VOPAGU-2260 file (C-alpha; in pm, 1 decimal, decimal comma):
REM VOPAGU-2260
SITE   aa  ch    i         X         Y         Z
SITE  PHE   A    0    -352,9    1329,5    -196,6
SITE  ASN   A    1    -592,4    1599,3    -286,4
SITE  GLU   A    2    -546,7    1529,5    -652,1
SITE  ILE   A    3    -654,1    1168,0    -625,1
SITE  ASP   A    4   -1020,8    1069,6    -650,8
SITE  GLN   A    5   -1144,4     966,5    -320,4
SITE  GLN   A    6   -1510,0     891,9    -404,9
SITE  ASN   A    7   -1626,9     563,6    -557,0
SITE  THR   A    8   -1276,9     440,5    -598,6
SITE  ILE   A    9   -1044,4     183,8    -442,8
SITE  TRP   A   10    -681,4     275,3    -384,5
SITE  LEU   A   11    -409,4      37,1    -454,7
SITE  VAL   A   12    -109,8     181,9    -279,7
SITE  CYS   A   13     227,0      26,9    -391,5
SITE  THR   A   14     540,0     130,6    -206,3
SITE  SER   A   15     894,7      11,1    -122,4
SITE  THR   A   16    1084,7      64,9     199,0
SITE  TYR   A   17    1382,3     293,1     173,1
SITE  GLY   A   18    1674,7     309,2     414,0
SITE  ALA   A   19    1583,2     230,5     780,9
SITE  GLY   A   20    1214,9     164,4     724,0
SITE  ASP   A   21    1146,7     500,9     567,9
SITE  TYR   A   22     896,7     591,9     292,8
SITE  PRO   A   23    1050,4     654,9     -45,2
SITE  ASP   A   24    1077,8    1030,7    -136,2
SITE  ASN   A   25     797,4    1024,1    -388,6
SITE  LEU   A   26     554,9     903,3    -115,5
SITE  ILE   A   27     638,8    1137,4     166,0
SITE  SER   A   28     412,2    1429,9      75,2
SITE  PHE   A   29     116,8    1184,9      21,0
SITE  VAL   A   30     175,6    1027,0     369,4
SITE  GLU   A   31     198,2    1376,5     521,6
SITE  GLN   A   32    -132,4    1485,3     366,8
SITE  VAL   A   33    -303,2    1154,4     473,1
SITE  SER   A   34    -186,7    1216,0     822,4
SITE  GLN   A   35    -368,8    1550,4     842,1
SITE  VAL   A   36    -703,0    1401,3     743,3
SITE  ASP   A   37    -938,9    1306,2    1020,1
SITE  ASP   A   38   -1170,2    1060,9     843,0
SITE  LEU   A   39   -1119,1     846,1     547,5
SITE  SER   A   40   -1415,9     602,1     616,0
SITE  HIS   A   41   -1550,5     668,0     269,7
SITE  LEU   A   42   -1220,1     522,5     113,9
SITE  LYS   A   43   -1136,2     158,3      25,8
SITE  TYR   A   44    -779,5      63,2     -17,4
SITE  SER   A   45    -517,1    -212,1     -47,5
SITE  VAL   A   46    -146,2    -209,4     -18,8
SITE  ILE   A   47     149,1    -379,9    -200,2
SITE  ALA   A   48     474,2    -353,6     -24,1
SITE  LEU   A   49     814,1    -433,6    -163,2
SITE  GLY   A   50    1112,6    -500,7      68,6
SITE  ASP   A   51    1420,7    -689,3     150,5
SITE  THR   A   52    1416,4    -952,6     435,3
SITE  SER   A   53    1784,6    -899,0     504,9
SITE  TYR   A   54    1678,2    -565,3     682,3
SITE  ASP   A   55    1500,8    -565,9    1015,8
SITE  THR   A   56    1267,4    -295,2     873,3
SITE  TYR   A   57    1147,3    -530,7     608,4
SITE  ASN   A   58     832,8    -378,9     432,6
SITE  LEU   A   59     799,8    -130,8     717,5
SITE  ALA   A   60     683,9     152,8     475,2
SITE  GLY   A   61     401,0     -70,2     339,8
SITE  ARG   A   62     298,5    -180,5     680,4
SITE  ASN   A   63     299,1     190,6     807,7
SITE  ILE   A   64      88,0     321,4     522,6
SITE  ASP   A   65    -151,1      28,0     573,7
SITE  ALA   A   66    -175,6     110,9     950,0
SITE  LEU   A   67    -221,3     483,9     887,2
SITE  LEU   A   68    -496,1     438,9     626,7
SITE  SER   A   69    -670,1     194,0     871,1
SITE  GLN   A   70    -629,8     432,0    1162,6
SITE  LYS   A   71    -800,1     714,0     952,9
SITE  GLY   A   72   -1105,5     481,2     908,9
SITE  ALA   A   73   -1023,7     356,1     550,5
SITE  VAL   A   74   -1155,5      16,2     470,8
SITE  LYS   A   75    -900,3    -252,5     370,6
SITE  VAL   A   76   -1051,1    -462,1      88,1
SITE  ALA   A   77    -766,6    -719,8      73,2
SITE  GLN   A   78    -475,8    -820,5     286,3
SITE  ARG   A   79    -146,7    -653,4     213,9
SITE  LEU   A   80      73,2    -819,1     -43,9
SITE  GLU   A   81     431,8    -826,4      76,4
SITE  LEU   A   82     695,0    -900,1    -168,6
SITE  ASN   A   83    1054,5    -995,1     -75,1
SITE  ILE   A   84    1303,4    -883,0    -331,9
SITE  LEU   A   85    1540,3   -1173,4    -235,9
SITE  ASP   A   86    1264,2   -1435,3    -310,9
SITE  GLU   A   87    1131,0   -1282,3    -635,7
SITE  ALA   A   88    1293,2   -1300,0    -963,9
SITE  LEU   A   89    1053,9   -1058,2   -1100,3
SITE  PRO   A   90     836,4    -917,5    -812,6
SITE  GLU   A   91     611,8    -753,9   -1069,5
SITE  ASP   A   92     499,2   -1106,1   -1192,7
SITE  THR   A   93     393,3   -1194,0    -845,7
SITE  ALA   A   94     220,1    -867,6    -806,3
SITE  LEU   A   95      35,3    -920,7   -1132,9
SITE  ALA   A   96     -79,3   -1271,3   -1047,0
SITE  TRP   A   97    -209,5   -1129,1    -706,8
SITE  LEU   A   98    -383,6    -836,7    -892,7
SITE  ASP   A   99    -608,0   -1079,3   -1074,2
SITE  SER   A  100    -732,4   -1216,2    -751,9
SITE  TRP   A  101    -756,6    -855,8    -613,6
SITE  ILE   A  102    -968,9    -737,1    -896,4
SITE  ALA   A  103   -1199,9   -1036,5    -857,0
SITE  GLN   A  104   -1222,6    -982,0    -481,9
SITE  THR   A  105   -1299,6    -619,7    -507,0
SITE  GLY   A  106   -1564,6    -674,0    -771,3
SITE  LEU   A  107   -1395,0    -446,2   -1011,2
SITE  LYS   A  108   -1425,2    -710,8   -1298,9
């Protein structure tokens, strides 16, 4: 978290859900550090969540990081993209198509 530029940037957080709605191992320390920050009102962000609708915890990690960032005051610049691995032959293709509209919406291009 501390190594990521937090000024004049827009974060795009991409995560899957592991196990029973948990964060993947490589995101846990990031989430713990974000949890310790009081004010992220200077930060803009969006979330891409990858999950499997055969689980009742579908995309819970993506929903939780979205809620955490919002609770800390970060500004969401686009609705969360939720990808269902069962519906997507190649989820990255859907994400790339969404990314074009996200870039336009955020004014990055």
